[in-house]
N, C-alpha and C positions, 0 to 999 in steps of 0.2 A: 566689770565686775567679777571678781573671781567665783568659782563654782567650787562647792565642797564636796568631795567625794570620799567615802569612809575615812581613810586615814590620811590623806594629803588633798592639799589644793591644788586644783588644776586652772591654770592661767589661760585665758582665752588667747586664741591663736592671732597674732599681729598680722592684718592682711595686708600691709606694707611689706612684710617679709617675702623674700622671692625665694621660690621652693627649687632645688635642684633638679635638673631634669631627670625624667624616669630612667633614662639608660644609664646615668651616672650612678644612681642607686643600685641598679643590678650587677654593674660592674664588680663590686666591691663585696655582695654577699651571696650566699649560696641559695640556690633554687630550692623551694621547700620540697622536702622529700628528696632532694639530690645532694650528694656531698663535693659534687664539682661545682665550682664557682664559675660564672660566665667567662672570667678572665681565663681560666683554665679551660674552658670549651674552645676558645678562640685560638689560644695557645696550640690545644690538640689539632686544631682544624689546619693552623698555619703549618705544624710538623707534619702531619699528614700531607699537605700539598706540596711540601719540601720533598718528601719521601717520595711521592708520586714524580715530581720532576727529576730528582735524582735517577730514579729507575729508569724513567724515559731517556734520559742522558745517558746512562749504560747501555741501553738497549740500542740507541743510535751507535755508539762507538763499537758494539758487538757486530752489529751490521755492516757497518764501514770496514770493519776489520775483516769479516767473513768474505764481502765483495772484492777486497782488495786481494785476498787469498785466492778466490776465485780467478779473478781476472789474472793475476801472475802465473796461475796455473795453466789457463786458457793460452796465455802468451808465450809461455815456455813450449806449450803442445804444439803453437802456430811455427814458433821457431825451428822446433824440431823437425816439422813437416817441411819446411823449407831447406833444412840443411840436408834433409834425406833426399828431397827432388833434386836439389843442386848435384848432390855426389852422384845420383842416379844418372843426370844430364852428363856429366863431365865423364863417367864411366863409357856411357853409350858414345860420346863422343871419342872417348880416345879408342874405343873398340873399331869405329869408322876409321880412323887414322891409321891404326896398326893392320885393319884387315881391308885392303882396296878391293880384293874381290868382293867381299860381303858388301863394300860400299856401293860396287857397282849394281849388286842384286838390289840392293833398297833403291838406288837412285831409278833402276829400270822400273821396279814396282810403282814407283810414284809418279812413272810417266804414264803409266796404263791406266 
């Protein structure tokens, strides 16, 4: 039976009617007192997570590049030390070959 209300008639709710889930209703409407809908908030959270991911990936790439440059510098330094040691050895070897007296002195000091 219809219920009368000032200017219009309110029909009783049909108990057989299925109510949509509460979350579905909130997806489409704004929160009271808020101008941002739940969809916008979810989208904002997604964008925020994406930005965090991109920042982490950028940081990772920068660290990889820094490590690569640091290792390259260390490798060049080590190669330079090897080259200097090789040149020093070759010079000393040439000195011994060119100066037999000195070579004898070195050999005698090694025997002592």
